N, C-alpha and C positions, 0 to 999 in steps of 0.2 A: 570229449565223447565219453559217455558213461557205458561201461561194459559190465553186464552181470556176470558173476562168477560162474553160474550154471552154463551160460552160453559159451563162455571162454573154455571151460573144461570139456564141454561137448565138442566144440570145434577142435580142441587139442586132440581128443581121442580119435576123431575122424581123420585128422591130419596124420597122426601116428599110424593108423591103419593103412592109409594111402601110401605112406612112405614104406611101410613094411611090405605091402603087396607089390609095390614098384620094384623092390629088391628081390621079390620072389620068395619071401620068407613066410613060413607058417607062424602062427602064434607060438607054437612049441619051439620052433627053431630060434625065434627072437628071444624067448624066455631063457632058453639054454645059453645063448650068447650073453645074456645079461645076468645070468646066475640068479634068476628070480622065477617064481612059479608062473606057469601058463595062465592060471586063473587070474593072476594079477595083471598080466597083459590084457586079457579080455576085459577085466573091470576098468582098466584105464581107457581102452578103446570105446567102451560103452558109457563112459563118464560116470561110472558108479562110485569112483573114489577120486579124491584129490591127491595125486601122487606127489612124491617129494622131488626136490631138485636132484638129489643123489640118484634116484631112479631114472630121471630124465637124462642125466649124464650117461648112465649105463646104456640106455636105449639109443642115444645119439652115437655112442661109441660102437655099439653093435650094428647100427645102420651106416657106419662110416661117414657121419656128417658132423658138422659143428653143432653143439647144443642149441645155439641161437636159431638154427634152422628149424628146430622143432616148434619154435614159437612164431614162425613166420608163415602165417596163414590168414586168409580172409575170414572175417566174422560173418556168419549167416544168421 
């Protein structure tokens, strides 16, 4: 199955937003927990940037989930 990078990054951003909202966190609260800027969280969620594995690990830790769970989402 061929997956375009754009579709994957878009779906990743949607998934991160859903996980964040499920935990009841604002973008600012998640950013604070990750020690990154709120604008970076927003850009990840809107698929404006291709984030690093290091940042994904920070996000997973802040959401109290395994990093692999960030990548477990259906592609639309």
